[in-house]
PAKOLMI-260043 format. One line per field, with one value per residue (C-alpha): chain; residue number from 1; x, y, z. Coordinates in steps of 0.1 Angstrom, whole numbers, always signed. Example, Ala and Ser with C-alpha at 12.3 -4.5 7.8 and 13.67 -1.06 7.14 Angstrom:
BEGIN
chain = A; A
resi = 1; 2
x = +123; +137
y = -45; -11
z = +78; +71
END
This chain:
BEGIN
chain = A; A; A; A; A; A; A; A; A; A; A; A; A; A; A; A; A; A; A; A; A; A; A; A; A; A; A; A; A; A; A; A; A; A; A; A; A; A; A; A; A; A; A; A; A; A; A; A; A; A; A; A; A; A; A; A; A; A; A; A; A; A; A; A; A; A; A; A; A; A; A; A; A; A; A; A; A; A; A; A; A; A; A; A; A; A; A; A; A; A; A; A; A; A; A; A; A; A; A; A; A; A; A; A; A; A; A; A; A; A; A; A; A; A; A; A; A; A; A; A; A; A; A; A; A; A; A; A; A; A; A; A; A; A; A; A; A; A; A; A; A; A; A; A; A; A; A; A; A; A; A; A; A; A; A; A; A; A; A; A; A; A; A; A; A; A; A; A; A; A; A; A; A; A; A; A; A; A; A; A; A; A; A; A; A; A; A; A; A; A; A; A; A; A; A; A; A; A; A; A; A; A; A; A; A; A; A; A; A
resi = 1; 2; 3; 4; 5; 6; 7; 8; 9; 10; 11; 12; 13; 14; 15; 16; 17; 18; 19; 20; 21; 22; 23; 24; 25; 26; 27; 28; 29; 30; 31; 32; 33; 34; 35; 36; 37; 38; 39; 40; 41; 42; 43; 44; 45; 46; 47; 48; 49; 50; 51; 52; 53; 54; 55; 56; 57; 58; 59; 60; 61; 62; 63; 64; 65; 66; 67; 68; 69; 70; 71; 72; 73; 74; 75; 76; 77; 78; 79; 80; 81; 82; 83; 84; 85; 86; 87; 88; 89; 90; 91; 92; 93; 94; 95; 96; 97; 98; 99; 100; 101; 102; 103; 104; 105; 106; 107; 108; 109; 110; 111; 112; 113; 114; 115; 116; 117; 118; 119; 120; 121; 122; 123; 124; 125; 126; 127; 128; 129; 130; 131; 132; 133; 134; 135; 136; 137; 138; 139; 140; 141; 142; 143; 144; 145; 146; 147; 148; 149; 150; 151; 152; 153; 154; 155; 156; 157; 158; 159; 160; 161; 162; 163; 164; 165; 166; 167; 168; 169; 170; 171; 172; 173; 174; 175; 176; 177; 178; 179; 180; 181; 182; 183; 184; 185; 186; 187; 188; 189; 190; 191; 192; 193; 194; 195; 196; 197; 198; 199; 200; 201; 202; 203; 204; 205; 206; 207; 208; 209
x = +105; +101; +72; +46; +61; +95; +81; +84; +77; +45; +45; +21; +16; +11; -26; -36; +0; +13; +14; +29; +56; +64; +44; +67; +98; +81; +75; +111; +124; +106; +120; +155; +149; +139; +102; +93; +59; +42; +4; -13; -37; -54; -89; -96; -79; -99; -95; -76; -51; -48; -41; -13; +3; -2; +16; +46; +47; +42; +73; +93; +84; +91; +126; +132; +116; +91; +55; +29; -6; -36; -60; -97; -99; -100; -104; -74; -53; -60; -53; -20; -10; -4; +9; -23; -51; -60; -97; -116; -146; -170; -152; -158; -155; -124; -145; -154; -119; -99; -111; -100; -67; -59; -26; -20; -19; -51; -49; -79; -84; -97; -106; -115; -108; -139; -130; -95; -108; -132; -103; -82; -110; -117; -81; -65; -27; -22; -43; -41; -52; -58; -58; -32; -30; -50; -46; -53; -51; -87; -114; -137; -113; -124; -118; -82; -75; -43; -12; -28; -52; -23; -5; -37; -44; -7; -10; -39; -30; -11; -5; +12; -6; +3; -4; -16; -29; -10; +23; +55; +90; +80; +59; +70; +93; +62; +54; +90; +94; +64; +80; +59; +81; +58; +41; +24; +32; +17; +15; +48; +67; +49; +50; +87; +109; +133; +111; +141; +157; +124; +117; +152; +148; +115; +130; +160; +136; +117; +149; +153; +122
y = -58; -68; -91; -84; -114; -97; -63; -53; -16; -4; +33; +58; +90; +119; +126; +152; +153; +172; +206; +224; +199; +181; +148; +130; +140; +128; +94; +94; +101; +71; +49; +61; +53; +17; +17; -17; -7; +25; +30; +59; +69; +103; +101; +138; +146; +152; +123; +143; +153; +118; +107; +132; +123; +86; +89; +105; +79; +51; +63; +66; +32; +16; +30; +18; -17; -10; -23; +4; +0; +22; +26; +20; +30; +1; +24; +45; +14; +1; +35; +38; +2; -1; -34; -38; -23; -21; -25; -16; -34; -10; -12; -35; -72; -91; -115; -87; -70; -102; -108; -72; -73; -109; -118; -83; -77; -73; -63; -61; -39; -60; -51; -84; -122; -129; -102; -116; -151; -138; -119; -151; -172; -146; -149; -117; -114; -97; -85; -51; -55; -28; -4; -20; +11; +43; +63; +99; +92; +82; +105; +75; +48; +12; -2; -11; -47; -52; -73; -106; -105; -98; -129; -150; -140; -145; -181; -189; -167; -181; -145; -116; -98; -61; -44; -8; +20; +41; +24; +45; +45; +47; +15; -6; -25; -39; -57; -67; -82; -105; -116; -94; -84; -61; -28; +0; +35; +68; +96; +90; +92; +123; +141; +139; +167; +142; +116; +96; +93; +83; +57; +43; +41; +22; -2; -9; -19; -42; -59; -70; -91
z = -115; -78; -70; -43; -24; -23; -12; +25; +26; +8; +0; -16; -35; -11; -13; +13; +27; -4; +13; -16; -24; -57; -55; -80; -60; -28; -45; -58; -23; -10; -38; -30; +7; -1; -10; -26; -41; -49; -48; -65; -37; -45; -30; -33; -66; -98; -121; -147; -121; -109; -145; -150; -117; -124; -157; -141; -113; -138; -157; -125; -112; -145; -145; -110; -114; -87; -88; -94; -80; -84; -55; -61; -97; -122; -152; -142; -135; -171; -187; -169; -176; -139; -125; -105; -86; -49; -41; -10; +5; -13; -47; -76; -64; -75; -96; -120; -119; -126; -162; -171; -153; -161; -144; -129; -92; -73; -36; -12; +19; +48; +84; +99; +98; +77; +52; +49; +43; +16; -1; -1; -14; -42; -54; -41; -48; -14; +15; +32; +68; +93; +109; +131; +153; +156; +123; +113; +76; +73; +87; +93; +102; +109; +144; +153; +145; +165; +159; +170; +140; +116; +129; +126; +90; +81; +93; +70; +40; +10; -2; +15; +43; +45; +79; +75; +97; +122; +115; +119; +131; +167; +167; +137; +160; +177; +144; +137; +172; +164; +132; +108; +79; +59; +64; +46; +58; +48; +74; +92; +60; +46; +79; +79; +66; +51; +33; +20; +54; +71; +44; +49; +86; +83; +57; +80; +108; +86; +75; +111; +109
END
């Protein structure tokens, strides 16, 4: 299985971008296009539905050797035997999650330099940092952090820093041109008619970093 350190393009389950399509096929298309990690991110789905979808994605990612992360829900991550969990600022602190997950992956969402430092000190395995650009994925998005903060946190972080928020094919080059080689992308992929092709295009741009 790929490690978090090897991963460049972080991808997701479709969430509110499903629009009548097959969610497992949408994830499979991302993997065919070069996704390095899949996160189960279903904030508005009932837990039983998230469990069923998670089981299907868990099987797929296991077959493909892709890390599988569950967003927010520690219980669901444990039930699905996921490779890790991604925690937000309002979720269970890492010091309580770590004894349960042991050596599995724990990622932390951060939106400032101080939050990033706290995540590093707490033993996060990677840091999500953003939003880098304006994003429509969250109804109440945090203030844009910009590329300079990504670079600053990269300099001090011993673990991968994953820019997220408003990143797409039209602006990912702004990150790559500054030497940033990782990104998490949601809406630009799922808004595309050809998910596999869009994912591949994003991955190719990241390879140039």
